N, C-alpha and C positions, 0 to 999 in steps of 0.2 A: 730484552729488559735493557733498560739502561743502568750505567754503572753505580749512579747514586741509588736506584732501587734496590740492586744486588747487596750494595753496602748496608742498605736499610734493614732488608731482610735478614742478611746475615748478622747484624748487630742485635734484632729481636731474638734470633736462635741462641746468640751468646747470651744473652740475659735470660732466656728460659732456662738454658742450662746451668748458669751459675744458680738462679732461684731454686732448680732441683736439685742442686749439689752435685750434679753429674760433672765429671770432667770429660768423658767421652761425648757428651751431649753438647758440649761448647763447640766441639771439633768441626761439626758441618759449617757451624756460624761462622768460625774463624776463616774456614776455606773460602766462604762467600765474601768476606770482608776483604781477605787479600785479592781474590779474584776481581772484585769490585773496583780496589784501589788501584790493581794493574790497569784494568780498562779504562779507568778515569785518566791514568796518567798517559797511556797510550793515545786515548782520543785528543788528549790536549798538548802533547809534548812530541809524538813520535814523529811528526811531518817537519818538525821546527827545522831540521838541518838534513833535510832532503830537496834537492833543487832539479826540478826539470828543465829542460830547453828543446825547443822546436828551431829548426834551421833549415834554410833553403841554399842550394848550390846558387842559384841565378833568381833573380827577381823580375826578369822579362821575358816573355816568350810569347810565340806566335802560335794560333791556332794549329793544332796538329803536332806540336812539339811536346815533349815532357819535362817538367819540372823535378829534379830530385831533390830529396832533402832527408833529414834524420830528425828523429826524438831521441832524445837521453835522458838517463836519470843517475843522480850520484846521490849516494847514502854517505854522509859524512858524519858518522856515528857508530859505536861499537854496539850496535841493536842490529838484528836481522830484520827484514819486513819480508815475510813469505807472502803476502797477498797485496800487492798494491797495483791500483789501476789509474791509467792516467785518461782523462777525458778530453778532447780538444773540440771547441766549439768551430764547426765548420760551416762554409756558405753551402745553402741548399742547391744553388745553380753550378757550384763547381763539382767536378767529378770525384767520385770517393777516391783515396790513394789506394795504391796497390804495393804490398809489402809485408813484413812479417807481422803476424798476429795483429793486422788492423782491420777492425770489424765496425760496423754502425751500431752504435748503442741503442739496445731496445728499451732502456730504463728511463729515457728522457724525453719531453715533449719538443726539446729543441734538437736541432740538427748537429749530432755529436759523434766523434769519431772516438774509440776506445782501444787501449792497449794494456794488457795483463803483464806486469811484472812480478819477478821473485828476486829481492836483493838480499845479498849478504851485507855483513858489516862491510864499511869502507870498499863498495863496491860499486861502478860505474858501469852501465848497461846503454849501448847503442843501438837502435834499430833504424833501418832504412826504409825509404819509401819513395814512390813516385806517381807524380800527378799528371794524368791526361789532361791537356787543355783544350778545349773544346768550343768554349763561348768567350768572346770578348768581354772584358770586365777589368775591375780592380776586386781584389778579394782579400780577406783578413782571416788568418788561421789565428785561433784564440778566442779569449783566454784560456788557459788550462788550469785543470781542476784534478787534484789527486786525492784519491780514496783509498785507505787502507785499513783492512778489518782486522782485528785482534784475534788471539788464538782460540778465544773462547765465544767468539761470536756476539759478545754484549754489546759492542760499540763499533763504532768505523770513524777513524781519523778522517777530516777534509779540510782541504787547503787550496785556496784559490790563488792562482799566480796570474797577474796580469801581462805576463810576457807573450808574445805572439810575432807572427810574421805577416808582411803584407807582399803581396807581387800584383803584376799586371799581367795581362793578356791582350795583346795587340789586335786590333781588327785583320781580318782576312784581307791579304793582298794577292790579286791575281795578274795574269798578263791581260792587257787592254787593246782590243782590236778596233780600229777607227775607220769607218766606211766614208770616204772622202767624197763630195760632190764636185763633178766636173762642171767647169764653164769656160767661157771664152774671156779672154782679157788681152791687154797689149803685149804681155809675156808668151802668148801661146796657150796651148791646152794647159790647164794646170788645176790644182784642187782649189776651192773656194777659200779665200783668206778666212782664219777663224783664230780663236785665241790658241789652238794646239797645232795649226798648221803652218808652214813655212812662208814665208815674204821673200819674193826674188829680187827684192830691191837690196836686202841687208845680206850683201855678200861676205863670207867669213873665210873663204878658200877653196880648195879642190881636192878630190880624192880620184882613185882609178875606177875606170867605169865598170859598173857590173850589169849583167843582162837584165833587162826590165828597166832600166833608167830611161827616163825620155828623152829624146834627140835633143829637144829645146832647153836641156840642162847641160849639155856638153859645153866645157869650157876651151873654147878653140885654141886660146892663146897657151894655155897650160898645157894642151895637147900638143902643140907645134914645140913647145919647150922641152917637154920630156920626151916626145915620139910615140907616147901611147895615150890612148883615150882617155880624158879625164873628164869628170862629173862636177860641176859647179856646187858648193855647199852653202846654204843659205840660213840665217837665222831664224827663229820664231818671230811672229808678227805682232805678238801680244807685248804689253809693256812690261817693264820691269818688276813693277807691284800687282801682285794678285791676290784678290780676296777670296778665300773658300769659305761660302756661306751654307751651313748645314741644317736641314730643316728635320728636325727630330720627331715631329708629327706625321703621323701614317693614317690617319683617319680624320672625318671631319670635326669631330669633337677631341679636345685634348684629353679626354679620359680613356679613350678608346685607344689601344696600343695594339698593333700587330708586330710583335717582336722580330719575326722572320723578316718583314718587309724593311723595318728598321736597319737590321743588321746587313741588309743587301745594299742599303743606301749607304752606310758607314764604310762597307767594304769598296764601293765605288770611289768614294773618296780617297779611302788610303791608299787603293790601288794608282791613283793620279799622283799621289804625293811623290812618289820616287822622280816622276818626270819633272817635276816643277824643281825639285832637289838638283837633278841632273843637268838642268838648263842653267843652274846658278842664279834664279831670280828670286827677290824678296816676296815674300808671302806670310798671309796672316788667314788663320783660321777662327770663324766665329759661328755661334750657334744658339740658337732658343731653347737648348736643353739645359739640363742642371747638373752639377756635380755635388755630391755628397759634403756636406761643410761649408759650402758657398752659396750664398744668398743670391750674389748678383748675378746677371746673364753671363754665360760663360763665353770664353773667347781666349785667343792668342794672338797677340799683337804682332805686327810685321816684325819680320827677323829672315836671317838667312843662314845657311850652311847645317852641315849635319847634326849638331847639337839642337838648333832649332826644329828641325825635322824630327829628332826624336821627342822634343817636346809635344810637338803637334800628333803625334801618335800616341803618346802618353794622353793627351787632353782626349783624343777621340775613344781612347780605352775607357777613360773615366765617365763618360757622358752615360747618365741613367735615362731609362724610357720615361717618358712623360715630357711634355714641352712646359717650360717655366712661363714663357710669354708668348705673344702672336709673332710668327714668323716675319710679318712684313714689318714689325717695329724693328726688328734685328737687321732687316736688309736695309731700311733706310738708315741705321745708325751706322751701318757698315759703309754707306755712300759717304757719310760725313766724315768719316776717321781715315779712309784711304784717300791717296791723291787724286788729283783730277785725271791722270792719265792711266790710273790703275783698272785693271781689267776684274770685274767681278763676276764669279762664277758660282751659281747657285745648285745646290743639290738636294731635290726633293723627291719624294715619293708621291705627292699628292700637288693637284694644281687648283687653288681656289681663287675666287675674284680679287681678293686681297692682295695676294702675291702677284696677280697679273698686273694690278693697278699699280702697285710699287716698282716692278720692272720697267712699266712704261713710263713712270715718272722720271726714274732714273736715265732711262733712253732719252726721255724730252730734255734732259739736262746734258746731253752728250755724253754720257757714261756708256761703257762698254759693258754688256751683259751677258752671260751665256747660261742658260739653263739646262742642267743634265737631269733628265727624269727618269726615275729608277723603277716607278710604278706601273701599272697596267697603261697602255694608250689609252688617252680620253676617247669616249664614244662620239663626241663631236669633233674630234682632231683638236691639234694644238692652237692657241690663241693666234690670232694673226699679228705679224709685226714682231714676234719674239723668235728669236733664233737659238737654237741648242741641239741637244741630243738625247736620244732615247734609249734606254739600257734594253737591248733587245731580249735577252735570256730573260725566261721564267723559270720554273721550278724552285728546289730548295738552295737557298743562297750558299750552305755549306757545302754544297756539292758540285758548284759551278768552277770549272775549270780555267774559265776565262770569261770576259765581259766584252759584248759588243756595243759600240756607240752608234748610232746611226742618225745622221743629221735631220734635222727638219727646220723649215723657215729659211732654208738657203735658196 
């Protein structure tokens, strides 16, 4: 029964008692009036000086890691609150937290986590939890809702606090194994030149010879000078500017989404990003995907260094399933944005005529384009004239310990 109803019933009983001239007859009504006033005051004022908080120890994590945090409630008033519950709106695709008295709320149609508290006057309670990170994404925890029932069970105080926390889970990164194709060249037997292989023209020094190094790479002058076998070190053959273009689409139609294949494709991109950073190249990342709150086509323009690398990882983390526009359009725009000598690397789980046409158009303009295909190998084989790499591993993307890139079109 609502407090106002309780007060009305109590007032009627008091009136009847007075009309009957019975002092004892008014007592039940007075008790109900007092209880109703107490419940009304409780419902409207008890949570006014109660402050909840949710905090995380870090806001960036990789799949397989845990994000630790805590919830706290402070009661800044001389009144105890024996039954208080804290509800936290929780992303449905994020693992439930593990910790003290953290359970999934059965009372709400939303995905909410609830904690129960018993607060004394001027008391602060803090409870810790941990979140297992399994799936890439940007997650928002909150807002927070407090509910406190009164002692008589007539009403429940309610307060919505728009505080919360946000954090990112990066895409998975795994080791990359490259299968190189051998061919003859003026420099002897070596790997075919590609965007990730080395060019023997670009000499950058030498190191001690290791078993397995080809004899054609022995630097004889350095060997004579040091008295020990030395292997020639060379730079990578691609340009200083690299554009990584990511296709979010995984099926012929944009509304068809294979989440596992999407995550696998993004894992390939994230796994190759450290190589670009290590070699100190300028790089950009573009996509036909979308990011919450941004209407335009998503992308990170050319930059370099560790800070730009982290921004690109965050960009990949925020990409949502579902393409915003045709991938061929993004590929064409990338060709216009990057320099003439930049190398464009295409990451896609599907190959359709529009993508093939745009790659050939870029190649016709003497642009360097490499396709990295993470889906199943096409039944008719890869299109002629397009060079790239096929991801060999099948199975679940979150169980792969590494990826192997096999060349095609070389």
